[in-house]
C-alpha positions in Angstrom: -57.4 -26.5 154.9 -54.5 -24.2 153.8 -53.2 -24.2 157.4 -53.3 -28.0 157.7 -51.5 -28.3 154.4 -48.8 -25.7 155.4 -48.3 -27.5 158.8 -47.9 -30.8 157.0 -45.2 -29.4 154.7 -43.3 -27.9 157.7 -43.3 -31.2 159.5 -42.3 -33.2 156.4 -39.5 -30.6 155.8 -38.3 -30.9 159.4 -38.1 -34.7 159.0 -36.2 -34.5 155.7 -33.7 -32.0 157.3 -33.2 -34.3 160.3 -32.7 -37.3 158.1 -30.1 -35.4 155.9 -28.3 -34.2 159.0 -28.1 -37.8 160.4 -26.9 -39.2 157.1 -24.3 -36.5 156.7 -23.0 -36.9 160.3 -22.3 -40.7 159.8 -18.7 -41.6 159.2 -17.5 -45.1 158.4 -14.0 -44.5 159.8 -13.6 -45.4 163.5 -11.0 -43.0 165.0 -9.3 -44.7 167.9 -6.5 -42.8 169.6 -3.7 -45.1 170.7 -0.7 -42.8 171.5 -1.4 -40.4 174.3 1.1 -37.8 175.5 2.6 -38.3 178.9 4.9 -36.6 181.4 7.1 -37.8 184.2 6.9 -35.7 187.4 9.6 -36.0 190.1 10.0 -34.7 193.6 13.1 -32.5 194.4 16.4 -34.3 194.4 19.5 -33.3 196.3 22.2 -31.5 194.3 25.2 -32.6 196.4 26.3 -36.2 197.1 29.3 -37.6 198.8 31.0 -40.7 197.3 28.9 -43.7 198.3 25.8 -41.6 199.2 22.5 -42.4 197.6 19.8 -40.0 196.3 16.2 -41.1 196.0 14.4 -40.0 192.8 10.6 -40.4 193.2 8.8 -40.5 189.9 5.2 -40.4 188.8 4.2 -41.2 185.2 1.3 -38.9 184.3 -0.7 -40.0 181.2 -3.2 -37.8 179.4 -5.2 -40.8 178.2 -5.2 -44.6 178.5 -4.8 -47.2 175.8 -4.6 -50.6 177.4 -1.7 -52.2 175.5 0.6 -49.2 176.0 3.9 -50.2 177.7 6.7 -48.0 179.0 10.4 -48.6 179.2 13.2 -46.8 181.0 16.9 -46.3 180.1 19.6 -44.0 181.3 22.9 -42.5 180.2 25.6 -41.0 182.4 27.6 -38.4 180.4 29.6 -37.1 183.4 31.0 -38.9 186.5 30.4 -42.4 187.8 27.6 -43.9 189.7 25.0 -46.6 189.9 21.3 -46.3 189.2 18.8 -48.9 190.5 15.0 -49.4 190.5 13.0 -49.7 193.7 12.9 -53.4 193.2 16.7 -53.6 193.5 17.4 -54.1 189.8 20.6 -52.2 188.9 20.2 -50.5 185.5 23.0 -50.6 183.0 23.6 -47.5 180.9 21.7 -47.4 177.5 19.9 -50.7 178.1 16.1 -50.7 178.0 14.1 -52.0 181.0 10.3 -52.4 181.3 8.6 -50.0 183.6 6.1 -52.0 185.6 4.5 -49.2 187.6 3.4 -45.7 187.0 4.7 -44.6 190.4 8.3 -45.7 191.0 11.5 -44.8 192.7 15.1 -44.7 191.4 18.2 -44.7 193.6 21.4 -43.1 192.3 24.5 -43.9 194.3 27.6 -41.7 193.7 30.9 -43.3 192.9 32.8 -40.3 191.8 34.3 -37.1 193.3 33.6 -35.2 190.1 30.4 -33.6 189.0 27.9 -36.3 187.9 25.1 -36.1 185.4 22.5 -38.7 184.6 19.9 -38.5 181.8 16.9 -40.7 182.2 14.6 -41.5 179.3 11.1 -42.9 179.6 9.8 -44.3 176.3 6.3 -45.6 175.5 5.5 -48.3 173.0 4.7 -45.7 170.3 8.1 -44.1 170.5 7.1 -41.0 172.5 9.9 -40.1 174.9 10.3 -37.9 178.1 13.8 -37.0 179.3 14.8 -36.2 182.9 18.3 -34.9 183.7 19.9 -34.7 187.1 23.2 -33.2 188.1 25.1 -33.9 191.4 28.1 -32.1 192.7 30.5 -33.8 195.1 29.9 -32.9 198.7 33.2 -33.6 200.3 32.8 -31.1 203.0 33.4 -32.5 206.5 31.3 -31.2 209.3 33.5 -29.6 211.9 32.4 -29.8 215.5 32.0 -26.5 217.3 
């Protein structure tokens, strides 16, 4: 009889502990993460360009998580030199204007228009204000190949 009573108390105690743990674990607040960090990876880019020569910049947006309504935009600024930057769909980007980024894998084409050193800073911004910056510098390659 004593063993049966002790067993009953142990089982009831386990049920009470389980119920308390379930109640304590419940939380009314639903935590949904919307802003996920991201990076932009690129393949190597040439360091020297002649006037009129174009460098291809292959880019891949790498997100650490996905929230469906997140959008991305691109803008660039050219502190040194002169040149033209365009998207792979042919759209020429104007400095400091924001443009929607439609794909996570995209190409940019920079065409040199200067004999001076050129620098472009590219900014990728998500809809939550997070930003990644890429900087590229190009030197003028005015060397002429001499036949031997």
